N, C-alpha and C positions, 0 to 999 in steps of 0.2 A: 585661413590663419596659418602662419608658418610654424615650423617645428619649435623654434625658439619661443615664440609667443605662446604656444600651447604649453610648453614647459613652465614658463613664467606664470601662466594661469593656474596650472596644477599646484605650483609652489605656493601661490597666494591662497588657494583654497585649503591646502594642507596647514599653512600657518594659521588661517582663520579657525580651523577645527581645533588645532592644538592650543590656540589662544582662548578657546571657549571653555571656561572652567566647568560648566555643567556637563559638557560632553566628556571631559576628562574624568569627572566624578562618576559618570555612568559607566565608563570603561573600567574604572577602579572597582566599582561595585560588582560588575560582571566577573572580573578577574577574581575577586574575593569569593564569590559564589562558586566559581569553577575550582579554585584552590581547595576550599573546604570540602566540596563534594568529592574531589580527587582523594583527599585524605580520609574521608569517611562518607560513603555514598548516602548514608541516612540523612545527611544535611539537606539533600535535594528532595525534600518531602513536604507534604502539606502541613504536617504537624510542626515541623521546624519553622517553616515560613509563618505559620500561625503564631508561634512563640515570638518570632522576630517582630511581627507586626504588633503583637500585644505589648512588647517592650517599647516599640517605636511610638505608639499612640500617645502616652503621656509626655514623652520627650519632645515630640513634634509640636504638641500644644504649647509648651513653655518656650520652645525654640521659635515658633512663629511670633509670639509676643515679643521675644527678645530681638527678633529680626526688625520689627517695626521700631523698637526703641533704639537699636544701634544705628539703623539707617537714618534716624532723626538726629543722630549725634550724641546720644546718651548711652546709658547702660543700666540694667536692672539686676542687681545682685539678690533681690528679695524673692525671686520666683520659687526657689527651692523651699524656703521656709513657708511661703504662702501655700504651696502644695500640701505641706504637712499640717499646718494649722487649719486650712479649709477642710481637709479630710477628717481631722479630729473633731472640729465643731459640728460638722454634718453628722458624724458618727454618734456623737452624744445625743443629738436631737432624734436621730433615727432609732437609737436604743430606747429613748423615752416613748416615742410613738409606738414602737413594737410592744413594749410592756403595757401600753395603754390600749392594746388590741386594735390599733388602726390597721387598715389593709396594707399589704406589702407595696402595692403600686403607689398608693397615696404617700406612704412613708418615703419611698425612693424619690418621688417628685419633690417633696418638701426638702429632703436631703440635698438634692441637686440645687434647688433655689438657695439654700443656706450656703452651700459651697461657693456658688457664684457670688452671692452677697458678700461673703468673707473676702473673696478676691477683689471685689469692687472697693471695699473699705481699705484694704491694703494699697491698692492702686491709687485711690483718692488721697491717702496720706502721702504717698510718694509724690503725687502731682502737686500737693500743697507745699511740701517742703522744697520742691524744685522751682515751682513757678511763683510762689508767694514769698517764701523766705529766702529764695535764691541760693539754697544749698546745692552744691554740685551733685549731679546724679550719683556718682560713685559713693559719696558719703551718705546722701539721703537714703539710698536703697540699702547701704550697709547697715544703717540704723534699723530699718524695718526688717532686714534679714535677721539681725541678732534678736530683736524683740519678738519676731514671729517664732523663731526656733526656741527661744526661752519660754514663751507662753505655751507652746505645744507640750513641753516637758512639764511645766507647772500644772496645766489642766489634767494631764493624764498620769503624772507620776513616772513617766518614762515608758509606760506599758501601752499595748494596743487597746482600742475601745471596740468591743464587739456587741453582740446582742441585738443586731439589726435584722432586716429582712433576710430570710433564708435563701431567697432566690437571687440575691445580689451576685454571688459568684457565678451562677449559671448563665448570667447575662453576657459574660465575657468569653463564653465558649464559642469558637468559630462555627458559624452557621452557613455562611456563603463563602465557599472556598476557605482561605486562611483568615477571613475577616469575621469578627463578631458584629452584632448589631451596634453596640457603642463604637466599635472600630469604624464601621461604615459612616456613622454620624460624624466622627472625627475627620474622616477623609473629606466629607462634604464641607465641614467647617474650614478645613485647610484650603480647599478650592475657592471658597468664598473669600477667604483672606487674601489668596493670591490675586483674585480678580480686583479686590479693593486696592491692593498695593500697586498692581501693574496697569490697571485700566481706569480706575476711578480718580476723582479729584483728591480724595483723601490720601491716596498714594503719592500723587504729584506734590501735595503740600509736604508730605513726610520727607520726600527726597529733597525738596527745596530747602527745608529747614536744616537738614543734615549737611547740605552742601554749603549753605551760607545763611545763617539765621538772620543776619542784619539785612541782607538783600531780600529775604523772604518777608521780613517785617515791612520793608520799604515797598514791597509789591502788594501790600494790603492783607497779608496773611496774619491772622491772630495767632501768633506763635505760642503764647502761653496756653491758650484754650486748646490748641491742637495737641500740644505736648501732654496736657492733662488727659485728653482722650486716649492718647497712645499708652500712657502708664496705666490707666484704668483698664484698657483692653488687655494689657499684659497681665494685670491682676486677675481679670475674668478667666483668661485662658489657663493661668496657674491654678485657679480654683477648680476649673473643670478637670484639670489633671489630677488634683487631689481627690475629686469625686471618682475618677476612673480608677485610681489606686484602691479606693474603698471597694468598688465593685469587684476588682480583680482579687483582692486579698480577703474580702469579707469582713474586714476590720479597718478602723481608722488608726493608722500608726504615725506617731509624731516624727519618725525618721523616714517616712515614705518619700519625701522629697529631698533627702539629704544629698548634697552634691548636685542637685538638679540644675542650679545656676551654672555650674561649670560645664555640665553636659550640653546645656542650651547654648552657651557661648561657643563651645567647641563645634557644635553643629553649624552655627552661624558662620564661624571663621572658615571651617572646612568648606562650607558652601560658597565661599567667595565674597561674602559681605565684609567690607572694610570697617574696622573698628573706628576709623576716623569719620564715618558717616557719609551719607549722600550717594552711595553706590551699592550695587548688589541686587540679587534676585532671590525671591522666595523659593524658586525651584531648586536653587543650590542648597538652601537650608533643608529642604525635604530630602535631597540625596545625602546631605551630610549626616542627618539624623539616621537615615537608613544604614549608612556605612558604620556608624557607631554601634547600632544594635546588631548588625551582621557580625561585626568583629567580636562582640561579647558572646553571642551564641556559637559562633564558629570555633572560638578558642576552647569553649567548654566541650564541644562535641569532639574535637580532636585531642582532648585530654591535655591541654596546655593550661598552666596555672593562670587563674583569672587576673593576677597582678600584671601579667604581660599586656593586658588590655591597655593599661595606662601608658605603657611604652609605645604601643602601636598608635594610640590616639595622639600622643605627643609628636610622633613622626609625621602623622597626617596633618596636624596643625602646622608644624614647621614647614612642610611641603606646600601647604595652601598659602601660608604667608609669603614664602619665597616666590611662589607663582604670581601672587598679587604684585609684589615688588617688581618682578621682571616685566609684567604687563604694563605697569605704571611707567617704567623706564622706556619701554617700547613706544608707548603713546607719546611720551615727551620727545 
């Protein structure tokens, strides 16, 4: 190979690396960790990483669901309010079971099932509105977003619901490195979701519908049924996030998922998934959610006002969208 050919090969590889958004996100994450550690060495500690992963766990749950929805060409604005109402409904039942002297483990299992069931109901309502009444996803999920947030306040009067199992909070204490037991389960769930999206037929159908729903229907895909599954999946993951917040706080708070839909969409966009649908990888969403939680913890540790987080996140979103546009132009 001549010197010129070698240089061309190197340039091609460098362009390939720079064009890979997941690689760039990983570099950004490493640079963030290095910067915050430089400003305050305590950042690089097991306790801080544990806190980052504790913040990451509920965000990645709703962001994974949002990833499936956006790749399919839709959007789910109801995930934040679903987090809140699922946690509240589960908290009421766990409070009742605790006062009835049921065992703590039994109470926590019932609470988990109720939180998931609440997510299924919200997801099914979204699916019905979108696939049966043909309301556009933005409006359909905006409706359930408002209804869920309102019902959470009505049920609780705006206050938290406690009185549940005493061992709930202790479950979120890190036991294996910076991860707690629920955190490990969430990592496993994320890996399963990644496998379904990237390797399974479910993922191929999701990408096909997001790329061209008419062509997907012509290819024999039951588009409405598949979309219903996706929105129910998003609801389930939001319900699990609501249950995780309950475990972490020890109470069901109606505001626990406030702004969660924006965080989920931010993680998805930063991760490189196009809002137009049909493209993107779940690995990008995972890194995007990690960047969001790292920014939050890092700014607090270096004594920067938390409001600056919104500025940093806005810059990251703008950079991610700009990179998507540049890559799209390059492909064309």
